[in-house]
All heavy atoms as TSV, in Angstrom:
chain	resi	resn	atom	element	x	y	z
A	1	MET	N	N	176.411	35.878	35.621
A	1	MET	CA	C	176.356	35.543	34.213
A	1	MET	C	C	175.837	34.128	34.008
A	1	MET	O	O	175.009	33.884	33.170
A	1	MET	CB	C	177.744	35.727	33.596
A	1	MET	CG	C	177.766	35.467	32.110
A	1	MET	SD	S	176.916	36.750	31.182
A	1	MET	CE	C	178.234	37.347	30.200
A	2	GLY	N	N	176.299	33.176	34.797
A	2	GLY	CA	C	175.871	31.793	34.665
A	2	GLY	C	C	174.393	31.619	34.946
A	2	GLY	O	O	173.721	30.820	34.318
A	3	HIS	N	N	173.877	32.384	35.923
A	3	HIS	CA	C	172.453	32.295	36.279
A	3	HIS	C	C	171.581	32.701	35.096
A	3	HIS	O	O	170.589	32.063	34.794
A	3	HIS	CB	C	172.170	33.171	37.494
A	3	HIS	CG	C	170.715	33.263	37.869
A	3	HIS	ND1	N	169.790	32.305	37.533
A	3	HIS	CD2	C	170.028	34.210	38.535
A	3	HIS	CE1	C	168.605	32.662	37.985
A	3	HIS	NE2	N	168.720	33.815	38.575
A	4	CYS	N	N	171.961	33.762	34.387
A	4	CYS	CA	C	171.181	34.237	33.251
A	4	CYS	C	C	171.143	33.185	32.145
A	4	CYS	O	O	170.100	32.930	31.552
A	4	CYS	CB	C	171.758	35.544	32.723
A	4	CYS	SG	S	170.759	36.280	31.410
A	5	LYS	N	N	172.298	32.563	31.862
A	5	LYS	CA	C	172.338	31.525	30.834
A	5	LYS	C	C	171.478	30.335	31.241
A	5	LYS	O	O	170.761	29.775	30.426
A	5	LYS	CB	C	173.781	31.082	30.581
A	5	LYS	CG	C	174.583	32.081	29.802
A	5	LYS	CD	C	175.967	31.559	29.504
A	5	LYS	CE	C	176.758	32.577	28.719
A	5	LYS	NZ	N	178.104	32.118	28.425
A	6	THR	N	N	171.524	29.958	32.505
A	6	THR	CA	C	170.725	28.840	32.995
A	6	THR	C	C	169.244	29.169	32.899
A	6	THR	O	O	168.447	28.352	32.429
A	6	THR	CB	C	171.094	28.510	34.462
A	6	THR	OG1	O	172.487	28.198	34.520
A	6	THR	CG2	C	170.288	27.357	34.985
A	7	THR	N	N	168.855	30.359	33.315
A	7	THR	CA	C	167.460	30.772	33.266
A	7	THR	C	C	166.968	30.815	31.829
A	7	THR	O	O	165.873	30.345	31.525
A	7	THR	CB	C	167.276	32.145	33.941
A	7	THR	OG1	O	167.760	32.063	35.279
A	7	THR	CG2	C	165.827	32.565	33.962
A	8	THR	N	N	167.775	31.361	30.931
A	8	THR	CA	C	167.410	31.404	29.519
A	8	THR	C	C	167.218	30.001	28.979
A	8	THR	O	O	166.245	29.719	28.271
A	8	THR	CB	C	168.481	32.141	28.699
A	8	THR	OG1	O	168.623	33.465	29.220
A	8	THR	CG2	C	168.105	32.219	27.237
A	9	HIS	N	N	168.098	29.096	29.329
A	9	HIS	CA	C	167.986	27.702	28.882
A	9	HIS	C	C	166.712	27.053	29.429
A	9	HIS	O	O	166.016	26.335	28.703
A	9	HIS	CB	C	169.222	26.905	29.314
A	9	HIS	CG	C	169.158	25.470	28.945
A	9	HIS	ND1	N	169.320	25.031	27.651
A	9	HIS	CD2	C	168.909	24.364	29.689
A	9	HIS	CE1	C	169.180	23.719	27.616
A	9	HIS	NE2	N	168.932	23.289	28.840
A	10	VAL	N	N	166.394	27.318	30.676
A	10	VAL	CA	C	165.177	26.765	31.289
A	10	VAL	C	C	163.940	27.245	30.529
A	10	VAL	O	O	163.044	26.457	30.222
A	10	VAL	CB	C	165.090	27.150	32.786
A	10	VAL	CG1	C	163.720	26.844	33.356
A	10	VAL	CG2	C	166.176	26.436	33.576
A	11	PHE	N	N	163.885	28.525	30.181
A	11	PHE	CA	C	162.748	29.051	29.425
A	11	PHE	C	C	162.674	28.431	28.034
A	11	PHE	O	O	161.595	28.073	27.565
A	11	PHE	CB	C	162.813	30.570	29.303
A	11	PHE	CG	C	162.250	31.267	30.492
A	11	PHE	CD1	C	163.082	31.879	31.410
A	11	PHE	CD2	C	160.886	31.311	30.715
A	11	PHE	CE1	C	162.563	32.517	32.516
A	11	PHE	CE2	C	160.356	31.947	31.821
A	11	PHE	CZ	C	161.208	32.551	32.720
A	12	GLN	N	N	163.826	28.317	27.376
A	12	GLN	CA	C	163.833	27.725	26.043
A	12	GLN	C	C	163.319	26.289	26.085
A	12	GLN	O	O	162.511	25.890	25.242
A	12	GLN	CB	C	165.238	27.770	25.441
A	12	GLN	CG	C	165.672	29.166	25.063
A	12	GLN	CD	C	167.131	29.236	24.679
A	12	GLN	OE1	O	167.908	28.321	24.927
A	12	GLN	NE2	N	167.521	30.341	24.069
A	13	GLN	N	N	163.757	25.527	27.048
A	13	GLN	CA	C	163.308	24.140	27.186
A	13	GLN	C	C	161.813	24.085	27.496
A	13	GLN	O	O	161.088	23.271	26.944
A	13	GLN	CB	C	164.100	23.406	28.271
A	13	GLN	CG	C	165.521	23.087	27.878
A	13	GLN	CD	C	165.566	22.208	26.640
A	13	GLN	OE1	O	165.938	22.658	25.575
A	13	GLN	NE2	N	165.194	20.962	26.772
A	14	ALA	N	N	161.363	24.931	28.390
A	14	ALA	CA	C	159.943	24.947	28.764
A	14	ALA	C	C	159.071	25.310	27.564
A	14	ALA	O	O	158.002	24.732	27.367
A	14	ALA	CB	C	159.708	25.918	29.914
A	15	MET	N	N	159.540	26.243	26.739
A	15	MET	CA	C	158.769	26.617	25.553
A	15	MET	C	C	158.763	25.477	24.534
A	15	MET	O	O	157.717	25.183	23.949
A	15	MET	CB	C	159.310	27.908	24.941
A	15	MET	CG	C	158.924	29.130	25.766
A	15	MET	SD	S	159.232	30.716	24.957
A	15	MET	CE	C	161.006	30.800	24.996
A	16	LYS	N	N	159.898	24.832	24.342
A	16	LYS	CA	C	159.965	23.698	23.419
A	16	LYS	C	C	159.044	22.568	23.853
A	16	LYS	O	O	158.417	21.911	23.034
A	16	LYS	CB	C	161.397	23.163	23.318
A	16	LYS	CG	C	162.296	23.951	22.434
A	16	LYS	CD	C	163.657	23.296	22.351
A	16	LYS	CE	C	164.641	24.164	21.610
A	16	LYS	NZ	N	165.985	23.580	21.605
A	17	GLN	N	N	158.980	22.347	25.153
A	17	GLN	CA	C	158.166	21.256	25.688
A	17	GLN	C	C	156.715	21.673	25.942
A	17	GLN	O	O	155.937	20.914	26.497
A	17	GLN	CB	C	158.818	20.704	26.964
A	17	GLN	CG	C	160.157	20.068	26.684
A	17	GLN	CD	C	160.846	19.574	27.944
A	17	GLN	OE1	O	160.253	19.501	29.019
A	17	GLN	NE2	N	162.111	19.240	27.816
A	18	LYS	N	N	156.388	22.902	25.543
A	18	LYS	CA	C	155.012	23.430	25.664
A	18	LYS	C	C	154.480	23.349	27.091
A	18	LYS	O	O	153.358	22.911	27.331
A	18	LYS	CB	C	154.089	22.721	24.688
A	18	LYS	CG	C	154.539	22.930	23.262
A	18	LYS	CD	C	153.626	22.279	22.285
A	18	LYS	CE	C	154.224	22.591	20.926
A	18	LYS	NZ	N	153.604	22.109	19.807
A	19	GLU	N	N	155.310	23.797	28.030
A	19	GLU	CA	C	154.916	23.790	29.439
A	19	GLU	C	C	154.073	25.010	29.813
A	19	GLU	O	O	153.490	25.036	30.884
A	19	GLU	CB	C	156.160	23.714	30.329
A	19	GLU	CG	C	156.919	22.408	30.174
A	19	GLU	CD	C	158.198	22.349	30.979
A	19	GLU	OE1	O	158.416	23.213	31.865
A	19	GLU	OE2	O	159.000	21.449	30.711
A	20	PHE	N	N	154.002	26.003	28.946
A	20	PHE	CA	C	153.213	27.200	29.214
A	20	PHE	C	C	151.827	27.022	28.613
A	20	PHE	O	O	151.677	26.617	27.470
A	20	PHE	CB	C	153.883	28.443	28.623
A	20	PHE	CG	C	155.177	28.776	29.287
A	20	PHE	CD1	C	156.375	28.331	28.769
A	20	PHE	CD2	C	155.201	29.526	30.450
A	20	PHE	CE1	C	157.586	28.631	29.377
A	20	PHE	CE2	C	156.394	29.839	31.071
A	20	PHE	CZ	C	157.589	29.388	30.531
A	21	LYS	N	N	150.833	27.331	29.387
A	21	LYS	CA	C	149.440	27.187	28.951
A	21	LYS	C	C	148.672	28.461	29.289
A	21	LYS	O	O	148.942	29.120	30.287
A	21	LYS	CB	C	148.755	26.015	29.669
A	21	LYS	CG	C	149.443	24.686	29.517
A	21	LYS	CD	C	149.258	24.128	28.135
A	21	LYS	CE	C	149.912	22.749	28.083
A	21	LYS	NZ	N	150.532	22.455	26.843
A	22	ILE	N	N	147.695	28.771	28.458
A	22	ILE	CA	C	146.798	29.882	28.758
A	22	ILE	C	C	145.547	29.304	29.414
A	22	ILE	O	O	144.972	28.333	28.926
A	22	ILE	CB	C	146.422	30.657	27.489
A	22	ILE	CG1	C	147.676	31.321	26.907
A	22	ILE	CG2	C	145.354	31.706	27.798
A	22	ILE	CD1	C	147.435	32.064	25.617
A	23	VAL	N	N	145.170	29.901	30.540
A	23	VAL	CA	C	143.976	29.494	31.273
A	23	VAL	C	C	143.025	30.683	31.268
A	23	VAL	O	O	143.433	31.818	31.497
A	23	VAL	CB	C	144.336	29.096	32.732
A	23	VAL	CG1	C	143.097	28.754	33.520
A	23	VAL	CG2	C	145.325	27.948	32.737
A	24	TYR	N	N	141.768	30.404	30.990
A	24	TYR	CA	C	140.766	31.460	30.945
A	24	TYR	C	C	139.884	31.395	32.190
A	24	TYR	O	O	139.450	30.331	32.596
A	24	TYR	CB	C	139.895	31.312	29.696
A	24	TYR	CG	C	140.700	31.463	28.429
A	24	TYR	CD1	C	141.181	30.345	27.755
A	24	TYR	CD2	C	141.002	32.722	27.928
A	24	TYR	CE1	C	141.937	30.485	26.599
A	24	TYR	CE2	C	141.752	32.870	26.786
A	24	TYR	CZ	C	142.219	31.746	26.121
A	24	TYR	OH	O	142.974	31.876	24.984
A	25	GLN	N	N	139.653	32.572	32.761
A	25	GLN	CA	C	138.811	32.678	33.954
A	25	GLN	C	C	137.661	33.636	33.634
A	25	GLN	O	O	137.888	34.742	33.150
A	25	GLN	CB	C	139.635	33.223	35.115
A	25	GLN	CG	C	138.828	33.452	36.373
A	25	GLN	CD	C	139.723	33.876	37.519
A	25	GLN	OE1	O	140.763	33.294	37.753
A	25	GLN	NE2	N	139.314	34.911	38.226
A	26	PRO	N	N	136.436	33.208	33.881
A	26	PRO	CA	C	135.312	34.095	33.584
A	26	PRO	C	C	135.260	35.291	34.536
A	26	PRO	O	O	135.619	35.181	35.698
A	26	PRO	CB	C	134.085	33.204	33.774
A	26	PRO	CG	C	134.537	32.080	34.626
A	26	PRO	CD	C	136.010	31.918	34.400
A	27	LYS	N	N	134.833	36.416	33.991
A	27	LYS	CA	C	134.534	37.592	34.808
A	27	LYS	C	C	133.032	37.570	35.031
A	27	LYS	O	O	132.263	37.473	34.086
A	27	LYS	CB	C	134.965	38.864	34.077
A	27	LYS	CG	C	136.472	38.981	33.953
A	27	LYS	CD	C	136.864	40.183	33.123
A	27	LYS	CE	C	136.647	41.441	33.907
A	27	LYS	NZ	N	137.074	42.652	33.166
A	28	PHE	N	N	132.630	37.663	36.281
A	28	PHE	CA	C	131.238	37.475	36.662
A	28	PHE	C	C	130.695	38.747	37.291
A	28	PHE	O	O	131.308	39.316	38.198
A	28	PHE	CB	C	131.159	36.304	37.652
A	28	PHE	CG	C	129.783	35.836	37.957
A	28	PHE	CD1	C	129.086	35.054	37.043
A	28	PHE	CD2	C	129.173	36.153	39.157
A	28	PHE	CE1	C	127.805	34.604	37.330
A	28	PHE	CE2	C	127.898	35.713	39.453
A	28	PHE	CZ	C	127.206	34.929	38.529
A	29	ASP	N	N	129.573	39.208	36.807
A	29	ASP	CA	C	128.912	40.381	37.374
A	29	ASP	C	C	127.952	39.891	38.463
A	29	ASP	O	O	126.972	39.196	38.176
A	29	ASP	CB	C	128.144	41.116	36.278
A	29	ASP	CG	C	127.505	42.407	36.776
A	29	ASP	OD1	O	126.982	42.441	37.914
A	29	ASP	OD2	O	127.513	43.377	36.009
A	30	MET	N	N	128.230	40.248	39.696
A	30	MET	CA	C	127.427	39.781	40.822
A	30	MET	C	C	126.007	40.358	40.806
A	30	MET	O	O	125.079	39.727	41.284
A	30	MET	CB	C	128.118	40.133	42.145
A	30	MET	CG	C	129.463	39.449	42.330
A	30	MET	SD	S	129.332	37.679	42.466
A	30	MET	CE	C	128.740	37.536	44.128
A	31	GLN	N	N	125.848	41.553	40.270
A	31	GLN	CA	C	124.512	42.165	40.245
A	31	GLN	C	C	123.593	41.483	39.233
A	31	GLN	O	O	122.429	41.239	39.507
A	31	GLN	CB	C	124.614	43.653	39.941
A	31	GLN	CG	C	125.233	44.420	41.084
A	31	GLN	CD	C	125.326	45.904	40.787
A	31	GLN	OE1	O	125.239	46.341	39.643
A	31	GLN	NE2	N	125.503	46.699	41.831
A	32	THR	N	N	124.124	41.206	38.046
A	32	THR	CA	C	123.295	40.594	37.005
A	32	THR	C	C	123.404	39.072	37.003
A	32	THR	O	O	122.631	38.402	36.323
A	32	THR	CB	C	123.700	41.106	35.609
A	32	THR	OG1	O	125.044	40.694	35.325
A	32	THR	CG2	C	123.569	42.616	35.515
A	33	GLU	N	N	124.360	38.548	37.764
A	33	GLU	CA	C	124.634	37.109	37.818
A	33	GLU	C	C	124.919	36.536	36.428
A	33	GLU	O	O	124.494	35.445	36.083
A	33	GLU	CB	C	123.486	36.364	38.501
A	33	GLU	CG	C	123.297	36.788	39.946
A	33	GLU	CD	C	122.203	36.007	40.651
A	33	GLU	OE1	O	121.496	35.202	40.006
A	33	GLU	OE2	O	122.055	36.217	41.873
A	34	ARG	N	N	125.672	37.311	35.648
A	34	ARG	CA	C	126.029	36.887	34.292
A	34	ARG	C	C	127.530	36.986	34.096
A	34	ARG	O	O	128.201	37.825	34.705
A	34	ARG	CB	C	125.330	37.756	33.255
A	34	ARG	CG	C	123.809	37.686	33.335
A	34	ARG	CD	C	123.210	38.535	32.261
A	34	ARG	NE	N	123.419	37.861	30.984
A	34	ARG	CZ	C	122.447	37.450	30.198
A	34	ARG	NH1	N	121.209	37.662	30.536
A	34	ARG	NH2	N	122.704	36.854	29.060
A	35	ILE	N	N	128.034	36.146	33.218
A	35	ILE	CA	C	129.439	36.244	32.816
A	35	ILE	C	C	129.551	37.421	31.855
A	35	ILE	O	O	128.789	37.519	30.886
A	35	ILE	CB	C	129.909	34.935	32.161
A	35	ILE	CG1	C	129.898	33.810	33.207
A	35	ILE	CG2	C	131.304	35.114	31.551
A	35	ILE	CD1	C	130.210	32.445	32.649
A	36	THR	N	N	130.495	38.307	32.140
A	36	THR	CA	C	130.646	39.520	31.332
A	36	THR	C	C	131.906	39.522	30.472
A	36	THR	O	O	132.117	40.428	29.685
A	36	THR	CB	C	130.668	40.761	32.239
A	36	THR	OG1	O	131.760	40.648	33.151
A	36	THR	CG2	C	129.358	40.908	32.986
A	37	GLY	N	N	132.746	38.533	30.637
A	37	GLY	CA	C	133.976	38.474	29.859
A	37	GLY	C	C	134.888	37.384	30.388
A	37	GLY	O	O	134.489	36.577	31.240
A	38	LEU	N	N	136.102	37.395	29.880
A	38	LEU	CA	C	137.109	36.421	30.295
A	38	LEU	C	C	138.427	37.124	30.551
A	38	LEU	O	O	138.743	38.116	29.897
A	38	LEU	CB	C	137.334	35.366	29.210
A	38	LEU	CG	C	136.193	34.432	28.879
A	38	LEU	CD1	C	136.552	33.587	27.674
A	38	LEU	CD2	C	135.875	33.542	30.061
A	39	GLU	N	N	139.195	36.583	31.474
A	39	GLU	CA	C	140.568	37.012	31.688
A	39	GLU	C	C	141.454	35.844	31.304
A	39	GLU	O	O	141.122	34.691	31.576
A	39	GLU	CB	C	140.819	37.369	33.149
A	39	GLU	CG	C	140.066	38.579	33.617
A	39	GLU	CD	C	140.325	38.896	35.075
A	39	GLU	OE1	O	140.373	37.975	35.897
A	39	GLU	OE2	O	140.481	40.089	35.374
A	40	ALA	N	N	142.554	36.130	30.639
A	40	ALA	CA	C	143.498	35.090	30.248
A	40	ALA	C	C	144.727	35.170	31.149
A	40	ALA	O	O	145.250	36.258	31.405
A	40	ALA	CB	C	143.906	35.266	28.797
A	41	PHE	N	N	145.149	34.017	31.646
A	41	PHE	CA	C	146.326	33.927	32.504
A	41	PHE	C	C	147.302	32.941	31.891
A	41	PHE	O	O	146.899	31.881	31.398
A	41	PHE	CB	C	145.947	33.428	33.904
A	41	PHE	CG	C	145.052	34.370	34.652
A	41	PHE	CD1	C	143.673	34.211	34.614
A	41	PHE	CD2	C	145.576	35.421	35.380
A	41	PHE	CE1	C	142.839	35.072	35.293
A	41	PHE	CE2	C	144.743	36.297	36.062
A	41	PHE	CZ	C	143.374	36.119	36.019
A	42	LEU	N	N	148.575	33.284	31.930
A	42	LEU	CA	C	149.611	32.372	31.460
A	42	LEU	C	C	150.118	31.570	32.647
A	42	LEU	O	O	150.473	32.142	33.685
A	42	LEU	CB	C	150.759	33.158	30.824
A	42	LEU	CG	C	151.833	32.328	30.156
A	42	LEU	CD1	C	151.255	31.520	28.992
A	42	LEU	CD2	C	152.952	33.223	29.658
A	43	CYS	N	N	150.124	30.255	32.506
A	43	CYS	CA	C	150.571	29.358	33.572
A	43	CYS	C	C	151.740	28.527	33.079
A	43	CYS	O	O	151.793	28.142	31.917
A	43	CYS	CB	C	149.443	28.423	33.996
A	43	CYS	SG	S	148.024	29.288	34.664
A	44	TRP	N	N	152.657	28.237	33.980
A	44	TRP	CA	C	153.791	27.360	33.667
A	44	TRP	C	C	153.678	26.150	34.574
A	44	TRP	O	O	153.893	26.218	35.767
A	44	TRP	CB	C	155.095	28.081	33.889
A	44	TRP	CG	C	156.330	27.280	33.612
A	44	TRP	CD1	C	156.413	26.018	33.095
A	44	TRP	CD2	C	157.677	27.694	33.816
A	44	TRP	NE1	N	157.719	25.627	32.972
A	44	TRP	CE2	C	158.518	26.649	33.411
A	44	TRP	CE3	C	158.254	28.856	34.318
A	44	TRP	CZ2	C	159.910	26.728	33.486
A	44	TRP	CZ3	C	159.632	28.935	34.385
A	44	TRP	CH2	C	160.450	27.879	33.971
A	45	ASN	N	N	153.318	25.024	33.984
A	45	ASN	CA	C	153.227	23.766	34.715
A	45	ASN	C	C	154.372	22.870	34.277
A	45	ASN	O	O	154.454	22.492	33.103
A	45	ASN	CB	C	151.879	23.084	34.454
A	45	ASN	CG	C	150.738	23.936	34.962
A	45	ASN	OD1	O	150.753	24.375	36.098
A	45	ASN	ND2	N	149.759	24.182	34.131
A	46	LYS	N	N	155.231	22.540	35.221
A	46	LYS	CA	C	156.399	21.716	34.920
A	46	LYS	C	C	156.002	20.241	34.806
A	46	LYS	O	O	154.975	19.826	35.343
A	46	LYS	CB	C	157.446	21.919	36.009
A	46	LYS	CG	C	157.960	23.356	36.056
A	46	LYS	CD	C	158.838	23.558	37.239
A	46	LYS	CE	C	160.219	23.907	36.753
A	46	LYS	NZ	N	161.161	24.036	37.852
A	47	PRO	N	N	156.828	19.446	34.110
A	47	PRO	CA	C	156.512	18.022	33.925
A	47	PRO	C	C	156.341	17.243	35.230
A	47	PRO	O	O	155.625	16.253	35.264
A	47	PRO	CB	C	157.694	17.489	33.123
A	47	PRO	CG	C	158.277	18.676	32.452
A	47	PRO	CD	C	158.016	19.838	33.375
A	48	ASP	N	N	156.981	17.703	36.294
A	48	ASP	CA	C	156.866	16.998	37.578
A	48	ASP	C	C	155.560	17.324	38.309
A	48	ASP	O	O	155.311	16.847	39.409
A	48	ASP	CB	C	158.071	17.288	38.477
A	48	ASP	CG	C	158.157	18.747	38.933
A	48	ASP	OD1	O	157.258	19.549	38.612
A	48	ASP	OD2	O	159.145	19.073	39.614
A	49	GLY	N	N	154.710	18.158	37.676
A	49	GLY	CA	C	153.427	18.503	38.272
A	49	GLY	C	C	153.445	19.802	39.065
A	49	GLY	O	O	152.392	20.308	39.446
A	50	SER	N	N	154.605	20.349	39.308
A	50	SER	CA	C	154.681	21.608	40.049
A	50	SER	C	C	154.376	22.776	39.115
A	50	SER	O	O	154.519	22.676	37.905
A	50	SER	CB	C	156.065	21.778	40.690
A	50	SER	OG	O	157.067	21.890	39.692
A	51	ALA	N	N	153.940	23.871	39.703
A	51	ALA	CA	C	153.619	25.077	38.937
A	51	ALA	C	C	154.553	26.202	39.376
A	51	ALA	O	O	154.915	26.299	40.544
A	51	ALA	CB	C	152.176	25.481	39.181
A	52	VAL	N	N	154.927	27.029	38.404
A	52	VAL	CA	C	155.750	28.199	38.691
A	52	VAL	C	C	154.826	29.413	38.636
A	52	VAL	O	O	154.110	29.615	37.653
A	52	VAL	CB	C	156.889	28.342	37.667
A	52	VAL	CG1	C	157.739	29.561	37.984
A	52	VAL	CG2	C	157.749	27.084	37.633
A	53	SER	N	N	154.817	30.194	39.674
A	53	SER	CA	C	153.958	31.369	39.777
A	53	SER	C	C	154.322	32.411	38.722
A	53	SER	O	O	155.504	32.670	38.477
A	53	SER	CB	C	154.114	31.985	41.168
A	53	SER	OG	O	153.548	33.270	41.205
A	54	PRO	N	N	153.309	33.048	38.108
A	54	PRO	CA	C	153.601	34.140	37.180
A	54	PRO	C	C	154.416	35.259	37.841
A	54	PRO	O	O	155.208	35.919	37.184
A	54	PRO	CB	C	152.225	34.655	36.762
A	54	PRO	CG	C	151.310	33.507	36.977
A	54	PRO	CD	C	151.868	32.762	38.167
A	55	GLY	N	N	154.228	35.441	39.143
A	55	GLY	CA	C	155.015	36.436	39.871
A	55	GLY	C	C	156.492	36.113	39.890
A	55	GLY	O	O	157.325	36.993	40.097
A	56	VAL	N	N	156.825	34.855	39.639
A	56	VAL	CA	C	158.224	34.417	39.563
A	56	VAL	C	C	158.694	34.383	38.112
A	56	VAL	O	O	159.726	34.945	37.768
A	56	VAL	CB	C	158.400	33.021	40.215
A	56	VAL	CG1	C	159.792	32.477	39.967
A	56	VAL	CG2	C	158.093	33.084	41.703
A	57	PHE	N	N	157.925	33.708	37.233
A	57	PHE	CA	C	158.452	33.491	35.883
A	57	PHE	C	C	158.343	34.688	34.953
A	57	PHE	O	O	159.165	34.839	34.046
A	57	PHE	CB	C	157.885	32.223	35.233
A	57	PHE	CG	C	156.483	32.289	34.719
A	57	PHE	CD1	C	156.185	32.913	33.515
A	57	PHE	CD2	C	155.450	31.673	35.405
A	57	PHE	CE1	C	154.893	32.933	33.023
A	57	PHE	CE2	C	154.160	31.683	34.922
A	57	PHE	CZ	C	153.884	32.324	33.729
A	58	ILE	N	N	157.390	35.592	35.169
A	58	ILE	CA	C	157.299	36.759	34.277
A	58	ILE	C	C	158.497	37.692	34.463
A	58	ILE	O	O	159.121	38.066	33.476
A	58	ILE	CB	C	155.946	37.498	34.459
A	58	ILE	CG1	C	154.838	36.529	34.103
A	58	ILE	CG2	C	155.924	38.813	33.694
A	58	ILE	CD1	C	153.883	36.798	33.049
A	59	PRO	N	N	158.876	38.058	35.697
A	59	PRO	CA	C	160.084	38.881	35.842
A	59	PRO	C	C	161.338	38.176	35.303
A	59	PRO	O	O	162.203	38.824	34.700
A	59	PRO	CB	C	160.201	39.113	37.356
A	59	PRO	CG	C	158.810	38.964	37.866
A	59	PRO	CD	C	158.187	37.907	36.993
A	60	MET	N	N	161.423	36.855	35.485
A	60	MET	CA	C	162.567	36.116	34.958
A	60	MET	C	C	162.571	36.172	33.432
A	60	MET	O	O	163.624	36.366	32.809
A	60	MET	CB	C	162.535	34.663	35.433
A	60	MET	CG	C	162.828	34.509	36.917
A	60	MET	SD	S	162.508	32.850	37.564
A	60	MET	CE	C	163.548	31.842	36.570
A	61	ALA	N	N	161.397	36.021	32.821
A	61	ALA	CA	C	161.303	36.080	31.362
A	61	ALA	C	C	161.674	37.472	30.855
A	61	ALA	O	O	162.347	37.611	29.832
A	61	ALA	CB	C	159.893	35.702	30.916
A	62	GLU	N	N	161.249	38.503	31.579
A	62	GLU	CA	C	161.602	39.873	31.191
A	62	GLU	C	C	163.099	40.100	31.308
A	62	GLU	O	O	163.712	40.680	30.404
A	62	GLU	CB	C	160.839	40.874	32.060
A	62	GLU	CG	C	159.358	40.905	31.776
A	62	GLU	CD	C	158.561	41.745	32.757
A	62	GLU	OE1	O	158.994	41.924	33.913
A	62	GLU	OE2	O	157.488	42.205	32.355
A	63	ASP	N	N	163.695	39.635	32.397
A	63	ASP	CA	C	165.126	39.839	32.630
A	63	ASP	C	C	166.000	39.142	31.595
A	63	ASP	O	O	167.082	39.615	31.263
A	63	ASP	CB	C	165.531	39.360	34.029
A	63	ASP	CG	C	164.985	40.243	35.140
A	63	ASP	OD1	O	164.525	41.374	34.839
A	63	ASP	OD2	O	165.002	39.797	36.303
A	64	THR	N	N	165.547	38.013	31.099
A	64	THR	CA	C	166.361	37.231	30.154
A	64	THR	C	C	166.034	37.524	28.696
A	64	THR	O	O	166.677	37.002	27.800
A	64	THR	CB	C	166.176	35.721	30.392
A	64	THR	OG1	O	164.813	35.383	30.144
A	64	THR	CG2	C	166.593	35.324	31.785
A	65	GLY	N	N	164.991	38.338	28.459
A	65	GLY	CA	C	164.596	38.626	27.093
A	65	GLY	C	C	163.668	37.574	26.503
A	65	GLY	O	O	163.275	37.655	25.345
A	66	ALA	N	N	163.296	36.567	27.284
A	66	ALA	CA	C	162.428	35.495	26.798
A	66	ALA	C	C	160.963	35.912	26.753
A	66	ALA	O	O	160.151	35.217	26.146
A	66	ALA	CB	C	162.589	34.256	27.681
A	67	ILE	N	N	160.615	37.043	27.339
A	67	ILE	CA	C	159.216	37.468	27.400
A	67	ILE	C	C	158.632	37.703	26.006
A	67	ILE	O	O	157.479	37.361	25.740
A	67	ILE	CB	C	159.031	38.721	28.301
A	67	ILE	CG1	C	157.559	38.965	28.605
A	67	ILE	CG2	C	159.686	39.941	27.694
A	67	ILE	CD1	C	156.958	37.974	29.542
A	68	THR	N	N	159.433	38.223	25.091
A	68	THR	CA	C	158.948	38.482	23.733
A	68	THR	C	C	158.585	37.187	23.031
A	68	THR	O	O	157.506	37.059	22.458
A	68	THR	CB	C	159.998	39.258	22.923
A	68	THR	OG1	O	160.291	40.471	23.615
A	68	THR	CG2	C	159.491	39.582	21.535
A	69	SER	N	N	159.470	36.204	23.087
A	69	SER	CA	C	159.203	34.909	22.460
A	69	SER	C	C	157.998	34.236	23.086
A	69	SER	O	O	157.149	33.680	22.390
A	69	SER	CB	C	160.413	33.975	22.599
A	69	SER	OG	O	161.512	34.507	21.947
A	70	LEU	N	N	157.922	34.285	24.387
A	70	LEU	CA	C	156.816	33.659	25.108
A	70	LEU	C	C	155.489	34.315	24.734
A	70	LEU	O	O	154.508	33.640	24.441
A	70	LEU	CB	C	157.066	33.768	26.610
A	70	LEU	CG	C	156.107	33.058	27.536
A	70	LEU	CD1	C	156.090	31.569	27.265
A	70	LEU	CD2	C	156.525	33.314	28.978
A	71	THR	N	N	155.475	35.623	24.685
A	71	THR	CA	C	154.260	36.364	24.337
A	71	THR	C	C	153.834	36.067	22.897
A	71	THR	O	O	152.658	35.816	22.638
A	71	THR	CB	C	154.473	37.880	24.518
A	71	THR	OG1	O	154.858	38.123	25.862
A	71	THR	CG2	C	153.226	38.667	24.180
A	72	LEU	N	N	154.770	36.066	21.978
A	72	LEU	CA	C	154.444	35.814	20.577
A	72	LEU	C	C	153.923	34.394	20.366
A	72	LEU	O	O	152.932	34.182	19.682
A	72	LEU	CB	C	155.667	36.048	19.696
A	72	LEU	CG	C	156.098	37.496	19.546
A	72	LEU	CD1	C	157.427	37.575	18.785
A	72	LEU	CD2	C	155.035	38.305	18.825
A	73	LYS	N	N	154.561	33.410	20.994
A	73	LYS	CA	C	154.124	32.019	20.829
A	73	LYS	C	C	152.742	31.804	21.417
A	73	LYS	O	O	151.916	31.133	20.826
A	73	LYS	CB	C	155.130	31.063	21.481
A	73	LYS	CG	C	156.365	30.868	20.685
A	73	LYS	CD	C	157.273	29.830	21.323
A	73	LYS	CE	C	158.557	29.759	20.538
A	73	LYS	NZ	N	158.829	28.453	20.044
A	74	LYS	N	N	152.474	32.335	22.597
A	74	LYS	CA	C	151.197	32.091	23.252
A	74	LYS	C	C	150.081	32.924	22.645
A	74	LYS	O	O	148.925	32.529	22.700
A	74	LYS	CB	C	151.285	32.335	24.762
A	74	LYS	CG	C	152.186	31.397	25.507
A	74	LYS	CD	C	152.130	29.930	25.163
A	74	LYS	CE	C	150.904	29.159	25.118
A	74	LYS	NZ	N	150.993	27.786	24.646
A	75	SER	N	N	150.380	34.061	22.059
A	75	SER	CA	C	149.314	34.874	21.463
A	75	SER	C	C	148.798	34.247	20.180
A	75	SER	O	O	147.712	34.584	19.709
A	75	SER	CB	C	149.805	36.305	21.198
A	75	SER	OG	O	150.802	36.308	20.200
A	76	LYS	N	N	149.536	33.302	19.625
A	76	LYS	CA	C	149.116	32.618	18.404
A	76	LYS	C	C	148.294	31.368	18.697
A	76	LYS	O	O	147.782	30.751	17.788
A	76	LYS	CB	C	150.336	32.239	17.569
A	76	LYS	CG	C	151.056	33.451	17.016
A	76	LYS	CD	C	152.270	33.049	16.223
A	76	LYS	CE	C	153.015	34.284	15.749
A	76	LYS	NZ	N	154.224	33.925	15.023
A	77	THR	N	N	148.182	30.968	19.969
A	77	THR	CA	C	147.440	29.751	20.295
A	77	THR	C	C	145.998	30.051	20.599
A	77	THR	O	O	145.590	31.131	20.833
A	77	THR	CB	C	148.057	29.016	21.502
A	77	THR	OG1	O	148.067	29.874	22.626
A	77	THR	CG2	C	149.443	28.545	21.172
């Protein structure tokens, strides 16, 4: 129970401090040598310079219910 409250608090603080950023990566067609689109990735960069892998923070956000808030806030940026 304590872990869930701590994790929820960590997400709330990270969202308040705008630690989540969307990064865009071009999709490149090797045959035509042209950019064909973009992929968007959500990144969590902590104030100390470390990064939290989406493979870690997305399941945590889903487990704590923070995924909805995170998705709504970032989809508006």
